N, C-alpha and C positions, 0 to 999 in steps of 0.2 A: 163319228160312231167307231167303236173299238174294232180293230182289225179282225179279231176272231168272230165277233158278231156279224161283221160284214161278210165274212166267208160263209158263215152258217146260213145267212139269208140269201146267199147266191150272188152278192154284188161283186165278188171277185171270181169271175168265171174264166174260162179259157181265153175269152176275147181280151181280158185285161192282163193276161200273162205274157211274159217275153217268150219268144220262140224257143222251143226245147232244142238242145244240141243233138246232132246226129250221133248214132252209136259209134263207139270206138272200133276201129278195124286194124288189121296188121299194118296197113299202109301208113298209119299214124306214127309208127315206130321205126327207128333205125334198124337195119339188119345187124345181126350179131354173129360172131364166130364162137362156136361152143368151146374151142380150146382156149380162147382168150377169157371166156367166162369162167372156166375152171381155174385158170391161173389167177384171175382177178379175185375169186373167192378166197384163195389162200392169202393173197396180199392184203385184202380188206381186213382180215382178222389177225394179221401178223404184226406184232409190235416192232418188227425190224425196220419199218419205215419212219419210226420216231428217233430223234437224236439219241435219247437215252435208252432206247429199246424197251420202253415201258408203256407205250400208248399205241393203239391201233386205230384205224378208222372207226371200228366198231365200238370203241370206248364211248364215243359220243353219238353214235348212230347204230344202236343195237336193236335187233328185232324184238327183244324182250320189252322194249319201250317204243314199239312201232317205228323203228329206225331213227329215233331221237334218243334222249337219255332221261326223260322224266323229271328234270329239274328246270328251274327258271333260267339260271345262268350257270354254265358248266365250270368245273375245275379241270383244266387240262394238265399241263406239265406240273408236277408236284402233287397231283391228286392220287389217291389210292382207292380202289374199289370201283363199283359200277352203279350207275343210276343214282337214285336218291340216297343210297348208302355210301356213295363216294365221299371222301373226306380229305382234308389237307394232310400231307405227310409232315410229321414233326421234323424229319431230317432235311426236307427240301420243300419248304412251304411255298405254294404258288405266289408269284408276285401280285397277281390280280385274277379275278374271275374272267372268263371269256365274256366279252361285252354284250353278246346277243345270244338269244335262245337257239339251240341246235335245231335246224329245220329237218323235217322228214324227207325221205328220199324217193317217194313213190312217183313213178311215171317220168322220171328224169331222162329216160331214153326216148321219150316222145319228141317228134320233130318240132312241135310248137314251143318247146322250152328253149328259147333263144336268149334268155337273160337269167342270171343266177345270183344268189346271195340276197340278203335282205335289202341291200342298197343297189343291187344291179351293177356292181363294179366290174363284172365281166359279162360281155354279151357278144353275140354274133354281129360282125360288122365287115362285110365283104371289102370295104375300102381300106381296111387296115392290113398290115403284114400278118400273115397267118390267118386272116379272116376273122380276127377277134379284137375287141377293144378291151383293154385292161390297164390298170394303173402301173403295171410293171413294164419293163422295157419291151420293145417290139420283138427283140430277138428271143424273148421268152415265150412267145405265142406260137412259134413255128414248130411243126411236127406233130401236134396233137390231132387225133382223128376227129374230134368234135368238141363242143363246148363242155359237155359233161366230163370229158377227159381233162380238159385244161383247168377246170376248177380245182383239181387236186393239187395244183401247184401252191395254193395258198396255205392250207393247214400244215404241210410239211415244212414250210419256211417260217411259220409263226412261232416265236419264242414261247408264247403262252399256250399254244395248242400242242404242237408235236416236236418242234425243233429243240426245245430246251433253251436255257438262258446262257448267253455270253460264252464263257469258255468251258461249259460243262461237257462238251463232246465235239467230235470233228464236224458234225453238221452245223451245230450252233456257231462254232468258230468261223466256218465258211460264210454263213449268213451274216454274222457280225462284220466280217471283212468285205461284204458285198460280192462275194464269189458264189454265184449261183450256177451259171452255165460254164461249160468248158472243163478241162482237166483239173481235178482237185476241187471243183465247185460242189455245192451241196447236193445237186442232182447227181453228179458223178459219184459222190460218196455213197449215196443211197443205192444207185444202180449197181455199183460194185458189191455192196453188201449182199444184195439179192443174187446177183450172178455167181458169186463165190460160195453161196450156200448150196451144197450138193443136191439137196432134195428138190431144188427149183429147176435144175437143169432139164429134166424131161418135159416139165410143164412149159418152160420157155421155148424149147425146141418145137413143141407142138403148136404153141400160140404164135410164134414169130419165126417160122422156118427160114425166111430170107434175110433175117437180121444177122449181121456178123457179130455184133455185141449188143447186149441189152442196154437200152437207153431209158431215161426217166419217162420219156413220152410213151415208150412201150409199156412201162409199168402203169402209167395213167390210163392208157387205152384199155388195158386189161381190167383195171378196177372199174372203169366206166362201163365196160361190157357186162361185168358182173352186176353192178347196181341196176343197169337197165333190164337185165334178165330177171334178177331175183325179186325186184319190187315193182315190176309192171303190175298195174292194178286196174283191171277192167272186167272182173267177174263178180262184181257186187250185185245186190238186188237192184240197185238203180240202173246198172248196165243191162240187166235182164229186162227191166221195165222199158228202157230206151229201145231195146230190140223187139219189143212187143211180146215178150215171153213170160212176163209176170206183172201182176198188179201190186201197187203199194198198199200197205195197211192204211186204214182210214185216217189215222192221226198223221202218218207220214205224208199221205196225199194232201192233207190240209197244209202241212208244212211246205210241201212242194208249191202249192198255190201261193203261199206267202213269199217263199223264196224267189219265185219267178214273177211275182205280182207286186202287191202293194208294199211289202216290206223292202223291196228294192235290192235285195241281196245280190241278184244276178247282174246288176249294173256294173259291179266290179268282179264278182265271182262268176265270170261268164264262161261259156264254152263247156266242153265235155269234161274238163278237169277243174272247172269252177275257179278259173283265174283269168284276168285280162292281161296278166304279166306287166301291169303298169304300177305306178307308185302313187300312194295316197297318204295324206296326213290325217290320221284318225285319232290322234290324242292318246295313244297307248301310254300308260305310266312309264316314266323313265327312272331307272335306278341302276346301281352298280357302277362300274368304272367309266362308262361312256366310251366314246371313240375319240381319242385325242392322241396327238403325237407325243412322243416321250418328253418333249420340252414344254408341253402345255399342261396346265394344271386344272382345266375344267373337267366336268364329268358329264357333259351333254353328249347326245348322239343325234345329229341332225339328219342322219339317214342319207337319202338320195342327194342332198345338197353337198355332201362330202365328195360325191362323184362329179356332179355337174357344175358346182360353184354357184348355182342359181338360188337366190333368196326364195324364189317361189317353190323350191323343192325342199325347204326346211321341214324336218320331221316327217318326211314322206318315206314310206317303206313299201316294198313290193307286195302285191296281193298274193297271198299263198294259195296254193291248190288246197281244196278241202277233201281230197280223197283220204279216207280212213281217219277223218278229223276227230271222230269220237274217241280215238285211241292215242292221239298225238299231243295231248296236253303236257305241260302247261302251255297256254295260248298267248299270242302276241309276240312281237319281236324281242321283248324282254322276258317272256314267260310270266307275265304279271298275274295271270288268272289260272288257277288249278282246275276250275270247273267250266265246262263249255257253256252252260246256261248263263252263268254269271258273266262270262266274257261277251256273249251275244248282247245281254242287257246293257252292258257298258259300251259296247262297240257301236250300237245304234243310237246312243245318246252320250257322246264322249265327254261333254262338260259335266254332266251328272255323274258319269263314271269316274272322272277324276275326283269329284267331290266325295265319292264313296270309297275311293281307294285307301287301303290301309296296308302297311308293310306286313302285318300279321297274316295276310292272305297269300304271301309269296313263299314258295318252296325253294329255299336257298341252302345249299350245303354250308356248314360253318367254315369260316375262313378268318383266322385270327388277324386282327388289325384292319379288316376291310371296313371302309367308310361307305356303306352301300346307299345311304339315304340322303346324301348331300343335295341331289337334284330335287328330290321331293320336298326338302325343307327350305329351298331357295325360292322366295317369291318372284324374283326376276326371271329365273329359269322357267318356273311354272307358268308365268304369264306368257312367255315366248312360246311355250308348248301349246298353250290354249289358243293363242292368236293364229297359229299355223293350221288349225283344224279346218278342213274343207267339208262342204256339204251341210245339209240341214239335219237336225236330230229327227229320228223317227222312233220315238219310244214305243215299246211293245208291252202288251199285257203278259202276265206270267203264262197264261194258256197259249198265247201265240209263240212265246219262246219255247215252251214244251213241244209244240207242234214242229217248230223248226229243228229242234234237237232230234225229234223222231225222224224227220226227213233226212237229216245229216247222218243219222245212223244207218240209212240205207246205202250210204257210200262206203261202208265197211266191207272189205273184201278178205275173207278168211284165207284165200290162197296167198295173196300178197302179204298179209300180216304174218303168216307162218313162214313165208319165204320158200323158194323152190328147192334150193340146195341145202339151206340151213347152216347152222354154225358147225364148222368142222371140228372133229375130235382133237385134232392137232394141226400144226402148221410146220412147213419144212424147216424153219429156224429152230424149232424146239422151244421157243419162248411160250409163256403162258397165254392161253386164249381166254378172252372175256366170255363168260358164259352166263 
């Protein structure tokens, strides 16, 4: 019997539903220093942290696009503009697209977020130096206040994201030479840039009064504090519903029954932030440059397997939180789907979804010379992607999908989507602010 019909007939009642999560409380989040939050706001929007001083954190994580950038795969270094209007510079064309979709930033200050990035390549591990496991050297994990702070080390060191290529600037030169920490390393260069910018002096003094000199970990801690403050999301209709303060509309209530019941969404999208923080191979379409070392020629992205080396983790990616998901498209780790309903339909029946996939549905900024569809057109690669899919298909009727979309809409939080401090009119460096 169709899921929707079953719901209407009462066969999916509260007894068939997974246990609802407890409401969010302040105890679920890390404490924050307001002075660090204010400094972090400036640093988040300031291009000073990119090698060529032309890209900020906000370029790919902007509140205008629900803390992402509204495209499937971003253009980092060599791109001009913001969001779907971003394009390749004729004078400095990007070498490739960013291989994965820019994730949203909501609730990353919550204590339960102990693993980050689509492949989980950085996570809390008390047994490791600095309390973190990362593919980078152990000495690079020390001094960060938390995992959210530590994750900022990756974009500023990436040639395609923020550092720039080879000998374009002092940061990219240091990265190319393997000089990250220590005097003259990439982090030192960035820290001195900020410290030597007069407008930052009072903000730094307030945020880190005991520091003799600004360090990169100070910069990261401040950005983390801002992200945690600005995009904490726990004032949605769903949150009010969990607190017993509001009822869901009938269609959203039906979607909730499906989500926590027969549709099985909550098996992976568990807990109050709708994620189990684990990794699953769901057959999302693969395209773009993939994740390969510079000496490799393939375009595949095997996800978690790149971290663990285990064949069982091939094509598995981290379960994303669904907070504000109605606004965070395109969806999937490659941004393969512009519409939420279409993504749900393909997500619950991945084989059929891959059969339906067409490049025409993907929102990609133009990049001259990009060979985006090699993986899609390679039967061997496609077979490997399909073979990795875990779980049984659970096809849904259009009415069921519409109900799920209605429920997911109740996870939208106007306060978090707007942001608490907002986009600053200017930053201390005087560089342009993405608006």
